[in-house]
Structure formats: structure tokens, C-alpha cells
N, C-alpha and C positions, 0 to 999 in steps of 0.2 A: 324837548331837545330836538334840534333840527337833524334831519336824516343826513345831511352832508357832514356833520360833525362826528358821526359814528366811525369807529376804527374798523375798516373792512379787511385788514390783514388777518390771515388765519392764525389761530392760537398755535403755540409751539407744538402741541401734540399732534397736529395735522400737517405740519410742515414736511415736505418730502425732499429726500436727497436725490441720488441717482434713480433713474427709472427702473422699473421692475425688470425689463429686458436686459439693461446694462448689468444689473446685479446677477441676473441668471447666467449671463455669458461669463462674467468674471468668476463666479464660484464654479461654474462648469469647467472652465480652463484650469482653475486651481486644483480641482478634484482630479482632472486628468493628469496634470503635471505631478501630483503627489502619487498617483497610481503608477505612472511610468517610472518615477524616481525610486519608489519602493521596489519595483520589480527589478530594476537594473542594479541598484546600489544597496538594497536592503536597509533603507533608512529607519524603518519602523521596527526592525527586528529586536533591538534592545528594549523599545517601549512595549512590544508584545510580551517579551520575557518578564518585564517588571510587572505588567498588568496581570499576567497569568500567575505570577508568584503571590501578588497581593490578593487576588480574588480566589486563590485556591482554598484558604480556610473558609471563606464565605460560601463557596460551593459545597464544601464538605458539610458545613453547618446546615445549609438549606436542604441537603439530601438526607439529613437524619430522619425527619418524619416519613419521608417517602421510603427510605430503607426499612424503617420500623414497620410500616404498613405492608410492604412487600414481604419482609421477613415473616410476619405473622401469618399472612395468607399462604405463603410457601410452606410454612411448617405444617399446617393442617392438610393442605393439598398434597404435600410431599410425603406424609407419614404413610398413607396407604400405598402410594407408589414405591416408597422404600421397601415395604414388606414384600411387594411383588418382585421388585428387583433382587431382593435377597434370595428368594426362592429360585429365581432364574440364574443368579450368580452361582448358587451351589451346583446347579446342573451343568454349568459351563466350566466350573472349576476342574472337574475330572477330565474334560476334553482338553483344557489348556495345559494340564500337566504333561501329556504326551507331546503336545505342540511345542512346549517349552524345551523338552529334551531334544526334539528335532532341530529347533533353532540353535541350541548350543552346539550341536554337531555341525551345522552349517557355518557357524561363526568360526569354529576351529578350522574347518576346511578352507574357509576364506582366507584366514591368516596363513595357512600353510601354502595356499596357492600364490598369495601375494609375495611370500617370502621366496618361493620357487622362482616367480617371474621377476623378482627384484623391483617390486612396485612399492611406492610409499604407502604407509597404512592409511586407512580411511580417516577422514576428518571427523573429530568429535565436536559437534555443534553445541555450544553452551546455550542455555535458555533460562527464562524466568517467567513466572506467571503474572498476568495482569488482568485488570477488570475494566470493561468498557463503562465510562461514566455517562456520556451522552453523545449525541450526534453533533457534528460541527454546525455552526449557525448558517453556513453558506447553503442556500437551497439549490444552487446549480452544481453542486459537487457531492460526491459520496465519500465523506470522511467522518471518522469518529475520534473521540478523545479517550485515552486510556490513563490510568492512575500511575503510571511509571514514567520517570523522566531522567534528566541527566544526573540527578542525585542518586539514582539507583543503577548507574552504569549503562543506561540506554544510549544507543548510538544511532545516528542517522542511517537510513537504508536498511534497518533491521527487519527481517521478515516477521510477519504476524500470521500465526496459524491457529487452528483448533483441531479437534479430533477428526474432522471431515476433510481437511485440506487447507490450502492457502487462503487467507482472507485479504491480506494487503501488505503494505510496507510503511514503515515509519518515515514520514516526510518532514516533520518539524518536531524538534525536541525543546521542551521547557524544563525548568528545574524540577518540578514535581508532577509533570504530566507530559503527554506527547500526542501528536496528531498522526493518525494512521489513514493513509489513502487506500480505500478499498479497490479490489480488482475491477469493479464495475464502474469506477470513475472514468470519465471521458479521457483523462490524461494518463491513465495507468497503462503499463505495459509489462509483460513478463515472458521470458523465453520458456518454451514448453517442448515436450517430447511426446510424440504419438506412441503410446505403449504397444500398439499393434504393429506399426511399420518401423518404429525407431527413427522416424523422420523428425528433425528439429524445425521449429518455426517460432513465431512470436504471436502471442494473444494480446489484444488491445481492448480496453474498455469501450463499450458501445457509446456513441455520442448521445443516444437517446436515454442513457442511464439504466438500461435493462440488459443484463448479461454481458458477454464478451463476443469478440469476433476474431477470426484469423484473417490477416490481411496479406496481400501480395502472394497468394497461393495460386498456382497455375490452374487452368480450368480442368485439366486431366489429372490433377494431383490425386494420390491414392488416399483419399479421405472418406470415411463412411460414417453415417449416422450411428451413434452409439459408441464411437471410439473415445476412449479416455485419454486425457492428456495430463502429464505430470511435469514437474520442473526438470529442466535439462541439467542444471548445475553448471553451466558454462559461463554464467555472467559474474561469478564471484560474490553473489549476494544470497541466492536461494540454494539450500542443499538439494542434491539430486534425488528424485523419486518421490517428492511430495505431491499428492493429488491436487490438480488445479480445476479442471473443468471437463465437461462431456459435450460432444458434438450433438446438436439437436436439429440442425437444418443445414442443407447445402444447396445453393442456388448457383449453378454453373452458367455464367454469362458467356456465350459463344462470341459475341461481338468484341468484348474487351479482352478476352483471353485469360481472364481471372475468374476465380470462384468466390462467391460470397458465403462464408461459413459462419454460422451462428453457434455460440457455445452458451452453456449454462454453468455457473460456478458450482462445484461440488460442496463447498462450504457457504451456507446461506448467512450473510451478515445480519439479516433482520431478526434472527432468533438466537443470537450469540451474546452472551454476557461475560464469560471468562475466556481468556485467549492465552496463547503462549508466544512470547517474543524471543526469537532466535537471534544469536550473534551472527552477523554477516560472515559468510564463508571466506570472503577475501581477507579477513583479519588473520586467519590461520594459513593462508596460501603463502608460498614463497615469493619474494619480490621479483618483479619482472626484470629480465636482464637488460642492461643498458645497451642500446644499439649505437655503435660507433658511426659517426658520419663518414660517408664515402670519401675516399682520398681523391683529390683532383688528378685527372689524367693529363699528362703533359704530352702534347703531340710531338713526335720526333721530327726533326728538320730533315727536309729532302736533301739528298746528296751528302757528301762528306768531303774531308780533306783529301787532296790529291797528293 
């Protein structure tokens, strides 16, 4: 067969459409458009809710062998620890009896003082227990997933705490699970109160993902290393008096007029499994009064009738 009679066209498998650069630019623009649209209009929120509901049984099934292994190991390791804790608890029980009596007296005195000053009674924050299932898949954020969701009465902005203090806040709710943004996330913020000076400020997550920091503090602000910060309770979300963080480092920058204050959270999220989800305080707060718009002022005409 002559070489000129051979078919030199490439087979269909090797035929190329648009160039690789064209496809890269198209799909990059499409991804950027979808991210912006999802951020502005929450287009994928229903899809996320459906996927979370569908995958929830699968997640629970896949966690069965892990939970069984962890449960068996914790049983043998915790047996000896439980015996030690029992002996320690018996010693503390006698001390707590006297402390409980003093607390009851203080509560009664608090009620009498509030009645005397005609103040509204303290808010009773409802709560429910939850378990951390796993960390969020986003490596650039500090978020965890808990096993409580909208079906359990969980609401957005619910504070999440443990026995040491505040851990974070519920930022996304699914039917059977919820996403909790930790305080150390770069987008987290919480109003705090210095227990020593009673000065209010705001703590923000460190952009480096380690600890927290106080921003917009004057260079001569009365803040010392070791000061403990708690929730101020003025945001309508966190109840007042819950421990948040401790001051670890203060860098007073004279040129800028502000101080760089580093904090460490009192509740370590890396060693927590069981948490307590609180109801936002704003649910029980009275509604804000409606402000009437100012009435227009009509300028008086100069002069009058003669």
C-alpha cells in the first residue's frame, strides 16, 4: 500500500477540543462565579442541607467501629481513673456541702436585692448537651460538627461551652447536625469583660489560627498579663460571666498608639468531646423599642401680617 493512501487524521480518541488554557480559564471563572453567588445569595444552602441529611446515617454507620474501639479503650483506661476520682470526690463532697449552703444564701440575697431595686430577675439560659463528631473539612478554618441540629431545637448563634469556658458559636444548622465556629477561627469575635478592671472590649480570632487577640486597644490601656476575660453579656448572645480567655502577651506599639494583646482561650477545643449548647440570651430579652422617625421641622416665615 502506498504511503499517500494512508489516513493521516488522528483517531477520535486523540481529537482535541478547546485548548487546556481555555478550559482552565472557563472553569476558574465558573468556580469564582459559584463562590460569589453562594456567598451573596446562599444558593447551595438547600443542597448542603439535603446532603447533610442524606449522609448523616452514613456518617453514623462509619463511626460505629471507631466508637467501639474508642469505647473499649476508654473503659479499661477509665476504670482506674474512675476509682481515683471517686476517692477525690468523697473528699470534696464535704467541702461542697458548706459551699452549697453559702450559694443558697447568696441567691436568696440576690433575689431580695433585685426586688428592692426593682430590677428584672436574672435570665435562665436553657441548654442541651451535644457531642463533637469531627472537624470541619475546611483546612483554613477552625470549625467542628456536633450531633445536634434543627430537629433538636438548635438555633443559629447558639453559644457552645464546656466546663472550662466558651468554645464557640453555632454558625450553620442542619436537620441533624450543626457547624460550630471556634473562638480561634480568624472570623470569630466575642465581646469580653476584664474581670479585674471591668472594662469591656472585643476579642477576635487570630489570623494565624492560634489563640485570640484584643484589637483596637489603646497603648496605655489598663491590661496586664494574667488578666482573665469573661463574656460581657451585652451582645444578646452569650450569657454574662462565662470564662473566655487569659492575657498572655502585651506588645505596646508606641508609633501606632495601639497595643497588640494576645490571648489564650481557657477552653481548649482540641481536647473536648462533649459540649453544652446554650440558647441565645436575646431569645429571652424584651423586644427593642421602635424609634419613631423625627418629625420635619417647618421653618417659620419671616415677618407677619400687618
